[in-house]
C-alpha positions in Angstrom: -49.3 -15.3 -3.6 -52.2 -13.0 -4.8 -51.3 -11.7 -8.2 -54.4 -9.6 -8.9 -57.1 -8.2 -6.8 -60.3 -7.0 -8.4 -62.8 -4.9 -6.3 -66.2 -4.1 -7.3 -66.9 -2.3 -4.0 -67.2 1.1 -5.6 -68.2 2.9 -2.4 -64.8 1.9 -0.6 -62.2 4.6 -0.1 -59.6 2.2 -1.6 -61.3 1.3 -4.8 -59.9 3.1 -7.9 -61.4 1.8 -11.2 -62.2 -1.6 -9.7 -58.6 -1.9 -8.3 -57.8 -1.9 -4.7 -55.2 1.0 -3.5 -54.8 -0.6 0.0 -51.5 -2.1 0.7 -53.0 -5.0 2.4 -56.5 -6.2 3.0 -57.9 -8.6 5.4 -60.7 -11.1 4.5 -62.9 -12.0 7.4 -65.2 -15.1 7.9 -63.8 -17.3 10.7 -65.4 -20.7 10.4 -68.0 -20.0 7.5 -68.7 -22.6 5.0 -70.3 -19.9 2.5 -68.7 -17.2 0.6 -71.6 -15.0 1.3 -70.6 -14.8 4.9 -67.0 -13.6 4.0 -66.3 -9.9 4.1 -63.4 -7.5 3.3 -62.3 -6.2 6.7 -60.5 -3.3 5.1 -63.7 -1.9 3.4 -64.4 1.6 4.4 -67.5 3.3 3.1 -66.5 6.7 1.7 -69.8 8.1 2.0 -70.3 7.2 5.8 -66.7 7.8 7.2 -67.2 9.4 10.6 -63.6 10.4 11.2 -61.5 10.7 8.0 -58.6 11.8 10.0 -58.4 8.2 11.7 -57.4 6.7 8.2 -53.8 6.7 7.0 -54.0 7.4 3.4 -50.4 7.6 2.9 -49.9 4.0 4.0 -53.3 3.0 2.7 -54.0 1.1 5.9 -57.2 1.8 7.7 -57.1 0.1 11.0 -54.9 -1.5 13.7 -56.1 -4.8 12.4 -55.0 -4.1 8.9 -51.7 -2.9 10.0 -51.2 -6.2 12.0 -52.3 -8.1 8.8 -49.8 -6.1 6.7 -46.9 -7.0 8.8 -44.9 -9.7 6.9 -47.2 -9.6 3.9 -45.3 -8.0 1.0 -46.5 -8.4 -2.7 -44.0 -7.4 -5.3 -46.6 -7.7 -8.1 -48.5 -4.7 -7.1 -51.5 -6.3 -5.9 -52.4 -5.8 -2.1 -51.3 -8.5 0.2 -54.3 -10.5 1.5 -54.6 -11.6 5.0 -57.6 -14.2 5.5 -59.6 -15.1 8.6 -61.9 -17.4 6.7 -60.5 -20.4 8.1 -62.5 -22.9 6.0 -61.2 -21.5 2.7 -59.2 -23.7 0.6 -56.9 -20.9 -0.3 -56.1 -20.0 3.4 -52.7 -20.9 4.6 -51.6 -19.8 7.8 -54.0 -16.8 7.8 -52.7 -15.7 4.3 -54.6 -16.0 0.9 -52.7 -18.1 -1.7 -55.1 -17.8 -4.5 -53.5 -16.4 -7.5 -56.5 -13.8 -8.0 -59.0 -12.3 -5.6 -62.2 -10.8 -6.3 -64.3 -8.7 -3.8 -67.8 -8.2 -4.7 -70.0 -5.1 -4.6 -71.3 -4.0 -1.0 -74.2 -5.9 0.4 -75.5 -4.5 3.6 -72.6 -2.4 4.1 -70.2 -5.5 3.6 -68.1 -6.5 0.5 -67.7 -10.3 0.3 -64.9 -12.2 -1.1 -66.1 -14.1 -4.2 -62.6 -16.2 -4.3 -63.9 -18.0 -1.0 -63.7 -21.7 -1.9 -64.9 -24.3 1.0 -62.3 -26.8 2.0 
């Protein structure tokens, strides 16, 4: 279970002083073998939001995909639940991250990568 989530993606609408305010995030990466190819699927650039009304800020979930990820994921420690599609990551078990802490790096080409990724 993720106990802490640090986020350096300061342009993300969910970033609040390097902490993530989303209820749940989803890390993407499929079959990647490299952390640089992972990304936070919940990342939303606050400067380039096209339709702010499409985001549910009360529930802090930004898309249908995030809502599906959030189902069944509850974190009682205050950190967002972390769903994971990076299938080759050592911390991924049944599409959930089991690292004790997760760090999301600053945006690179509009994507915020997961520094916690560790190849199997």
